[in-house]
N, C-alpha and C positions, 0 to 999 in steps of 0.2 A: 504494500500500500504506500502510495506517495504521500509526502507531507500535505500536499493540497487536498488529496482525497480524504486523508485522515481528518484534516481540519473541517472539511465539508461534512463528513459523517458526524463529527461531534456537534457541529452547528445544527444539523438537521435534528439530531436527538434532543438538543436543548430546546429547539422550537417546539417539538412534539410535547415535551414535558411542560413547557410554558402554556401551551394551548390546552392540554388535557388535565394538568394538575395545578396550574396557577403559579404566579411569581414566587410565592413563599416557598413552595416545594422545590422550585428550581434553585432558589438561593441555598436551601438546605443541602441539596445534592452537590452544588458547587463547593460549598464549605466542607462537606464530608469528603469529597474527592481530594481537596487540597490537604486536609488533615491526614487522610489515610496514606498519603505519600510520605509523611514524616513519622507518624506514630499510630499504633493501634493497640487496643487492650480489649480482648474478646474473651468471654466466658461461654463455653460451648458444651452442649450435650454430645456424647459419642454414641452414634447409632450403628446397629448392625441388623440388616434385613435378611431373613431366610428367603430362599428362592423356591417357592412352592407354587403349584398351579392355583390360580385365583380366578374368580368369576369376573370376567371383563365388564359385564353390565353394571357392576357395583361402582365402577370408576369412570364411567363415561362423562364427558364434559356437558355443560348446559349450553350447547350450541346446536342450531338447526342443521348446520352443515360444517364439516371440518375435514381436514386431511392431514395425516401424519407423514412426514418425510424424515427418514433416518439417513444422516449424511456423514460419510466416513472420510471425505477428502475435499479439497478445494475443487477438484475436477467435478465431483458429484454436486457440489454447491453451484458451480457454473451451469451444470446441466439442469438443475432445479430452477435456477433463475431464467435460463433460456426457455424453459417450459411455461413461463408466464407467472411464476410465483415470485413474491418479493424476495430479494436477496438479503437473507438474514444477517449477512456479514456487515451490512450498512447500519444495522441497529445494534449489533453486538460487536463492538470495536475489536476485541481480541480474537474474534472467531477464526480468522484466517490463520493466525499463529497457532491456535489450539488444534485446528484440523491438521496442520503440518506436523504437530507433535504426536498425532495419533489419537486424540480424543474424538469421541463420536457425539454428534449433535442430534438431538431429537426435537424436530421443529413441528409445531402444530400450526396449521394455516386455517383461517376462516375465509372461505373462498380462496383468493390468492394472497391474502394479507397475513403477515406474520402475527400470531397471537401469543405464542409461548415457545420457549426453548429451554432445554435442559441438557446437561452434559454427562457423559459416561466415560470413565477411564478404565482401560484393560491392562495398563502397565504404568510404571512409575512416571515415565515421560509424559504420558497423557494426563495423569493426576497433577503433576507439577505445572502444567499449562493453565489450569483453572483453579487449583486449590493449593495454597502455600502452607496451610496448617499441617504440621509434621506428625499427624497421627499415622499409625502403622496400618498398611494394607498388605496382606500376604498374597500378592499377585501370583507368585510362583506356586501357591497352593490352591489357586482357583478363586480367590477373592477378587472383587472389583470395587470401584467406588463411584459415587455420583456427586454432583454439585453444580454450581453456576446457574441455578434455575432463575429464569426471568419470565414474567408475564407482562405483556404490553398493558399499560394502565387501563385502556378502554375495555379490555377483556378480563379484568380481574373480577372475582366473584363468580366465575363460570366453571369452577372445579377443574381448571386446567392443570393445576399442580398435581393433584392425585392421579389424574389421567396420565400425565407425563411420567410420573413415577411408576404407574402400572406398566406402561410400555417399556420403560428402561429395565425394570426388574424381570419382566417377561422375556425380553431380549436376552438377558443374562441366563435365565433358566433354560431357554431353548438351546443356548450355546454351551451348556455344560458347566457353567460357573457354580460355585458353592454358596457364597454369601456376598452381600454388598455392604460397604461401610460408607458413612458420611457424618458430617457434623451439622448441628443446628444451634443457633444462638439461643441462650436461655430465655430471652424476652420475645422470641419470635413464636407467638402462640399459634398464628395461622399455619406456619410450616409444621409445628408440632402436631396440630390436629390433622393435617393432611397425611403425615407419616403414620399417625395412630391407626388409621384404617388398614394398615398392613401388619399390625401387631409386631412392631420391631422390638428388639432388645436394646434398651438404653444401658450402655456398658459403664458409663461413668461421666465425669465432667473434666473438660480440658480448659487450661488457661493459656492463652497465647498472647504474648506481648512482643511488640517490635518498635524500636526507635531507630530510624535510619537503617543501618546495616546490622544492628544488633537485634537478636531475637531470643526468646526463651519459650519453652513449652513444658507444661507440667500437667499430669493427669492425676485424678483422685477418684476413689470409688464413690458411688452414691450412698447416702445414709441408708443402711439396710441392704445394700447390695444392688445388683442389676434389677431392672424392672421391665415390664412389657407395656406397650401402648404409649400412654402419656407419661411424662416425667412426674416425679412427686412434687407436691407444692413446696415452693421455696421462694425467697426473695429473688427478684430478677437481678442477674449480674450485669456488669457493664459490657455493652457491646458497641461496636461501630459498624460502619458499612463494610460488608464482607462479600466480595465478589467471587469468592471461591466456593461458596456453598449456600446455605440458607441462613442469613444473619438473624 
């Protein structure tokens, strides 16, 4: 991507946020972006999903018409765009780099318009492209991980997050993987509820801090040990904007 196209993509996204969410939300996003480049302090739940066959009808989105495109490479993204669908790489700025690293994009389109995207990593290089939190994923033993989930504002509230997760977990199940891991911010109740429908195991809590090039990672067990579904009630920890998973 050239500097001009990168700047144009950022400007287009800013205009969309301003139009759909208002100036205060745009300002918050700009400030969060600037701060996240210097320091972050995240408290995150550690999730693990079993890969069992599930009833797809339980997770369908609230849309009259939609289409899923699973994209493995920039060549496939070019083909999807050439077929008349919105090029999701214009809305998700790091998408080209993530595809080059081997991450897989699950894009949901309403007609030809991008409504939702989520990412899947089958190896460490793919994970590192969208998730810098250093929790362990045993890729060599058949684990995978998910993250980078984004729903276009006008399509929020349509159950696209649970549908996107169903498709990602089903993709892993069909391809012989064992489990899937990810992290969710302790204050992100919407994402926690979406995950709860899959009866995940919440393994513990992680604390990720970064200031410029220094970072630290610490894990601790949940009070009472791992749990299923929703996390136990507790005070919300500090979170920031987290583009690697579900903040």
